[in-house]
C-alpha positions as CSV (number, residue, x, y, z in Angstrom):
1,M,85.3,85.1,96.1
2,K,87.6,82.6,94.2
3,E,89.3,80.1,96.5
4,I,93.1,79.8,96.1
5,K,94.3,76.4,97.2
6,L,97.6,76.2,99.0
7,C,100.1,73.7,97.6
8,Y,101.7,71.8,100.4
9,L,103.5,68.5,101.3
10,D,102.9,66.3,104.2
11,G,105.9,65.4,106.4
12,E,106.3,61.9,105.2
13,T,106.2,62.9,101.5
14,L,108.7,65.7,102.2
15,M,111.2,63.4,103.9
16,D,110.9,60.8,101.2
17,M,111.8,63.3,98.5
18,V,115.3,63.1,97.0
19,C,116.3,66.7,96.7
20,A,119.3,67.7,94.6
21,P,122.2,68.8,96.8
22,R,123.1,72.5,96.8
23,E,125.5,73.4,94.0
24,F,128.7,75.2,95.0
25,C,130.8,77.6,93.0
26,I,133.7,76.7,95.4
27,D,133.2,73.4,97.2
28,A,131.7,73.7,100.7
29,L,132.5,77.4,100.8
30,L,130.8,79.5,98.1
31,P,127.3,78.2,97.4
32,Q,125.0,78.9,94.5
33,G,122.7,81.8,95.5
34,L,123.2,85.2,97.1
35,C,126.4,85.7,99.1
36,I,128.1,88.7,100.8
37,L,131.8,89.5,101.4
38,G,132.1,92.2,104.0
39,G,135.2,94.1,105.0
40,A,136.7,97.5,105.8
41,P,137.8,99.7,102.9
42,K,141.3,98.7,101.5
43,V,141.4,95.5,103.5
44,G,142.0,93.3,100.4
45,K,138.5,92.4,99.3
46,S,139.1,93.2,95.6
47,W,142.3,91.1,95.5
48,L,140.3,88.2,96.9
49,M,137.5,88.6,94.4
50,L,139.9,88.8,91.4
51,D,141.6,85.6,92.6
52,W,138.3,83.7,93.0
53,C,137.0,84.9,89.6
54,L,140.2,83.9,88.0
55,R,140.3,80.4,89.5
56,V,136.7,79.7,88.8
57,A,137.0,80.8,85.2
58,K,140.0,78.5,84.8
59,G,138.5,75.6,86.9
60,E,141.4,75.8,89.3
61,P,141.0,74.9,93.0
62,V,140.6,77.6,95.7
63,W,142.4,76.6,98.9
64,N,142.3,73.0,97.9
65,R,138.6,73.2,97.2
66,H,137.1,72.1,93.8
67,T,135.6,74.9,91.8
68,R,132.7,74.8,89.4
69,K,134.4,75.9,86.1
70,G,132.5,78.5,84.1
71,T,132.4,82.1,83.0
72,T,132.8,84.8,85.7
73,L,131.6,88.4,85.5
74,Y,133.3,90.9,87.8
75,L,131.5,94.2,88.1
76,C,134.4,96.4,89.4
77,L,132.3,99.5,89.9
78,E,134.7,101.4,92.0
79,D,137.8,100.8,89.8
80,T,139.1,101.7,86.4
81,Y,140.0,99.1,83.8
82,E,143.6,100.3,84.1
83,R,143.7,99.5,87.9
84,V,142.2,96.1,87.4
85,Q,144.6,95.4,84.6
86,K,147.5,96.4,86.8
87,R,146.3,94.1,89.7
88,L,145.9,91.1,87.3
89,S,149.4,91.7,85.9
90,F,150.8,91.2,89.4
91,M,148.8,88.0,89.8
92,T,149.3,86.2,86.5
93,D,149.9,86.6,82.8
94,D,147.3,84.0,81.9
95,I,143.9,85.6,81.9
96,P,141.2,83.5,80.2
97,K,138.4,84.8,78.0
98,D,135.9,83.3,80.4
99,M,136.9,86.0,83.0
100,C,134.8,89.1,82.1
101,F,134.8,92.6,83.5
102,A,132.5,95.7,83.6
103,N,133.2,99.0,85.4
104,A,129.8,100.4,84.9
105,A,126.3,99.0,85.4
106,G,122.7,99.9,86.1
107,T,121.1,99.8,89.6
108,L,118.4,97.6,91.2
109,A,116.1,100.5,90.5
110,D,116.5,100.3,86.7
111,T,118.6,98.1,84.4
112,L,120.9,95.9,86.5
113,E,118.8,92.8,86.6
114,E,118.2,92.8,82.8
115,Q,121.9,93.5,82.2
116,I,122.8,90.4,84.1
117,R,120.1,88.3,82.3
118,F,121.4,89.5,78.9
119,F,125.0,88.6,79.9
120,L,123.9,85.1,80.7
121,R,122.0,84.8,77.4
122,E,125.3,85.6,75.7
123,R,127.3,83.4,78.1
124,P,125.0,80.7,79.4
125,D,127.9,78.9,81.2
126,T,128.3,81.8,83.7
127,V,128.5,80.5,87.3
128,L,129.7,83.6,89.3
129,V,128.8,87.3,89.2
130,V,130.7,89.6,91.6
131,I,129.3,93.0,92.4
132,D,132.0,95.3,93.8
133,T,130.4,97.1,95.6
134,F,126.8,96.5,96.6
135,Q,126.4,100.2,97.4
136,M,127.0,101.1,93.8
137,V,124.0,99.3,92.5
138,R,121.5,100.2,95.3
139,A,118.5,102.4,94.5
140,S,119.6,106.0,95.2
141,S,116.3,106.7,97.0
142,G,116.2,103.3,98.7
143,D,114.3,102.8,101.9
144,P,116.9,102.5,104.8
145,S,114.6,100.3,106.9
146,Y,114.9,96.6,107.4
147,G,112.1,96.1,104.9
148,G,113.8,98.2,102.3
149,D,117.2,96.4,102.8
150,Y,115.5,93.0,102.7
151,Q,113.5,93.8,99.5
152,E,116.7,94.9,97.6
153,M,118.5,91.7,98.7
154,R,115.5,89.6,97.9
155,K,115.5,90.9,94.3
156,I,119.1,89.8,93.9
157,K,118.5,86.5,95.6
158,Q,115.6,85.7,93.3
159,L,117.7,86.5,90.3
160,A,120.6,84.3,91.4
161,D,118.2,81.4,92.2
162,K,116.3,81.7,88.9
163,L,119.6,81.8,86.8
164,H,121.2,79.1,89.0
165,I,124.3,81.2,89.6
166,T,126.2,82.6,92.5
167,I,126.0,86.4,93.0
168,L,128.5,87.7,95.4
169,L,128.1,91.2,96.8
170,V,131.1,93.1,98.2
171,H,130.0,95.3,101.0
172,H,131.5,97.5,103.7
173,L,131.4,97.2,107.5
174,R,130.2,99.7,110.0
175,K,132.6,101.2,112.5
176,L,131.3,99.5,115.6
177,D,132.5,96.8,117.9
178,D,130.3,93.7,118.0
179,R,131.1,90.2,119.0
180,D,129.1,88.9,116.0
181,P,130.9,90.2,112.9
182,V,127.8,89.7,110.8
183,N,126.2,92.5,112.7
184,R,128.9,94.9,111.5
185,L,127.6,94.8,107.9
186,S,126.5,98.2,106.8
187,G,122.7,98.6,106.9
188,T,120.1,96.7,108.8
189,T,119.9,93.0,109.5
190,G,117.7,92.8,106.4
191,I,121.1,92.7,104.5
192,S,122.4,89.6,106.3
193,G,119.0,88.0,106.7
194,A,118.4,87.4,102.9
195,A,121.9,86.1,102.2
196,D,122.7,82.4,101.7
197,A,126.3,82.8,102.9
198,I,128.3,85.7,104.5
199,F,132.1,86.2,104.7
200,I,133.7,88.8,106.9
201,L,137.4,89.6,106.1
202,E,139.1,91.4,109.0
203,K,142.7,92.5,109.9
204,K,143.8,93.5,113.4
205,E,146.1,96.1,111.9
206,R,145.8,97.6,108.4
207,T,149.5,97.2,107.8
208,Q,149.4,93.4,108.6
209,S,149.5,90.8,105.8
210,A,147.5,88.4,108.0
211,A,143.7,88.3,108.2
212,L,140.8,86.2,109.4
213,M,137.8,85.4,107.2
214,K,134.7,84.4,109.2
215,C,132.2,82.3,107.2
216,T,128.6,81.5,108.0
217,G,125.6,80.5,106.0
218,R,122.6,78.3,105.4
219,D,124.5,75.6,103.5
220,I,128.0,75.9,104.8
221,E,129.5,75.1,108.2
222,D,130.5,78.0,110.4
223,R,134.3,78.3,110.2
224,V,137.2,80.8,110.5
225,L,139.9,80.8,107.9
226,E,143.3,82.2,108.8
227,L,144.7,83.9,105.7
228,H,148.0,85.5,104.6
229,F,148.4,87.9,101.8
230,S,151.4,86.9,99.6
231,K,153.3,90.0,98.4
232,E,155.0,87.8,95.8
233,D,151.8,86.4,94.1
234,Y,149.3,89.1,95.4
235,V,146.8,86.4,96.5
236,W,145.3,85.5,99.8
237,E,146.8,82.1,100.9
238,L,145.1,79.8,103.4
239,V,147.2,79.2,106.6
240,S,144.7,77.3,108.7
241,E,141.0,76.6,109.1
242,S,138.8,75.9,112.1
243,G,135.4,74.3,111.7
244,Q,133.7,71.0,111.1
245,E,134.7,68.4,108.6
246,V,133.9,69.0,104.9
247,G,132.1,66.4,102.8
248,M,130.2,63.2,103.8
249,P,130.9,62.4,107.4
250,K,132.8,59.2,108.4
251,E,129.6,57.6,109.7
252,M,128.0,57.7,106.2
253,G,131.1,56.3,104.6
254,A,130.9,53.4,107.0
255,F,127.1,53.1,106.4
256,L,127.8,52.9,102.6
257,G,130.3,50.0,103.2
258,F,127.7,48.3,105.5
259,M,125.0,48.4,102.8
260,K,127.4,47.2,100.1
261,T,127.7,44.1,102.2
262,K,124.2,43.9,103.6
263,K,122.5,44.7,100.2
264,S,119.1,45.3,101.8
265,F,117.5,45.9,105.2
266,S,113.9,46.3,106.4
267,G,113.0,47.1,110.0
268,G,113.0,49.8,112.7
269,N,115.5,52.6,113.2
270,T,116.8,50.9,116.3
271,E,117.3,47.6,114.5
272,L,119.1,49.4,111.7
273,A,121.5,51.1,114.2
274,E,122.1,47.8,115.9
275,A,122.9,46.0,112.6
276,F,125.2,48.8,111.6
277,A,127.0,48.7,114.9
278,S,127.3,44.9,114.7
279,H,128.8,45.0,111.3
280,T,131.1,48.0,111.6
281,G,131.9,48.2,115.3
282,K,130.7,51.9,115.2
283,R,127.8,52.6,117.5
284,V,125.6,55.5,116.4
285,E,122.3,56.5,118.1
286,P,119.3,55.5,116.0
287,K,118.0,59.0,115.8
288,R,121.5,60.3,114.8
289,L,121.9,57.6,112.1
290,K,118.6,58.4,110.6
291,Q,119.3,62.2,110.6
292,L,122.6,61.6,108.8
293,M,120.8,59.4,106.2
294,N,118.2,62.1,105.6
295,V,120.8,64.9,105.3
296,W,123.0,62.9,102.9
297,K,120.2,61.1,101.0
298,A,121.2,62.5,97.5
299,Q,124.8,61.5,98.0
300,L,124.0,58.0,99.2
301,L,121.7,57.6,96.2
302,E,124.5,58.6,93.8
303,Q,126.5,55.7,95.3
304,G,123.7,53.1,95.1
305,V,122.0,53.4,98.5
306,S,118.3,54.3,98.6
307,F,115.8,54.1,101.4
308,H,112.2,54.7,102.1
309,S,110.5,55.4,105.5
310,H,107.0,54.3,106.3
311,R,104.7,53.3,109.1
312,S,103.2,49.9,109.8
313,N,100.9,49.1,112.7
314,G,102.0,52.3,114.4
315,Q,105.7,51.5,114.1
316,R,108.2,53.6,112.1
317,L,110.1,51.4,109.6
318,V,112.7,52.0,107.0
319,D,113.6,49.9,103.9
320,V,117.2,50.3,102.7
321,Q,118.6,48.9,99.5
322,Y,122.0,48.9,97.8
323,I,122.1,48.6,94.0
324,P,125.5,49.2,92.4
325,P,125.5,52.3,90.2
326,V,125.2,51.5,86.6
327,T,128.6,52.0,84.8
328,E,128.9,51.7,81.0
329,V,131.0,48.8,79.9
330,P,132.6,49.3,76.4
331,Q,131.3,46.8,74.0
332,V,133.8,44.8,71.9
333,T,132.6,44.0,68.4
334,Q,134.0,40.6,67.3
335,K,134.9,40.1,63.6
336,T,133.2,37.2,62.0
337,G,135.1,37.2,58.8
338,P,138.6,37.5,57.4
């Protein structure tokens, strides 16, 4: 029997790797990969999807968050083109060619995956595909078990990861009361288990213009967004947000300033934390400082700070260095003659 060797990394090699940070379609909110927007029927999910697709296609911010500009594809599978046109007319009169629509598509059991691949071959700058709704593309004889749900989601996730895009599924909620809104997604936990990010849009009363959007995911901080639907612009506006800070934490900003002055450091984690505290007046536990450095390694490297962890005589050491990022300086050609 032929042996098949397992490819693996040891812990030190893994932690020394500089992994590219996760790409976002909407900064710190909508990551690349497979995402789900859940909500009750007629709660305003399609209005939100139209607004996101429009802003991403135009490169405009969403709720003060930077977007990754590119082509968007909105599979409006429960709507007619006439209805989508009418909704867009309420929102704006400036619809870019990079915002595309289809009101019919195959399913996961037949042609959907190849249709999306073919679309990207024609429009390789595509960054976002919205499928409204997920139920419309599911296999008609699908397995209703956890395994069946997970396998369908896994197919879409693999497609999104391979194409380096965001695929956002619009999905319905079950009519049950649960303290965890993610558990209200229609289907088994295989639906939520395979997703990179989940958004639940809820109103207390259908006639209200206010809603809460609860966000959770592997690469985003859990947060709750308080939204208001503008009946003048027909868009969901951000009222307030609860959650953790977005972007590099203040400790890493201070660490960057510390290394710009220090230039280099070699020693233990405790010594590094003490030198950092002495220079900045900000005391951070050695373990916490090293954890932050590991999490924000790629961003620190972009700004000139690199580090390498190793062991010597049984002691854990870290070498840190700051080298200013190379910037191109325009060259001036001097004339030597008249």
